[in-house]
N, C-alpha and C positions, 0 to 999 in steps of 0.2 A: 504494500500500500504506500502510496506517495505520502509524504509528510503532511502536506496541506489537507489532503483527503482524510488521513488518519486523525488529525486534530479536529477537523470538522465533525467527522463521525463520532469521535470520543466525546466531544462537547454535547452533541444532540443526544446520543445514546445515554450518556451519563445523566443528563438532565431528565430524560424520560424515565429511566430506570430508578433514579433516586426519588423522583417525585412519587411514583407509584408505590415503591417499596416502603418508603418512610410513611406515606399516608396509610398504607395497609397495616403496618405495625402499630402506628398510633391508634388507628381505628380499633384494632383488636385489643389494645391495652386499656384505652380510656373511653372508646366510643365517640360518637359525635356529640359535641357539646361546646360550651363556651371556650374551653381551653384547647380544643382540637387544633385550630390553625396555628396558635403560638407553639404548641408542642411539636406539631408537624414541621413548622419552619425551622425550629431549632435542630431537629434531627436531619432535615434536608440539607442544612448548611454544613453539617458534618459529613453526610453521606455523599454529596455531590463530588467534592474533590477526591474522596477515596475511590469512588467508582470511576471517575475520570482517569486517575492514575492506573487503576487496574486494567482498564480498557487499553490504555497506551502500552502497557506491558504485555498483556495477554493476547490481544488481537493479532499482532504480528507473529507471535509464537504459534498460535492456533492455526493461522493461515498457512504457515510453513509446514506444520505437521499434516494438515489436510492436503496440501499439495503433494507431499510424499506418499500419503496413504491412498489418495485418489488418482495418483499418476497412472496406475495400472487399470483403472476403470474407464 
């Protein structure tokens, strides 16, 4: 993956993933209520950079492994 494409992909994918996962976890823990958005936003701010870095690290590795595995198919 080219660097610009990888960064754009990581930015969008990490935003989407962090938004959904942090909202789901907060929803399971406290439900929908007055505190939901504050708690969700606090967790989202932690999750987004973590997921962004994970995508930058793992996507190229996974793509290379898939290229090796799928080469014969």
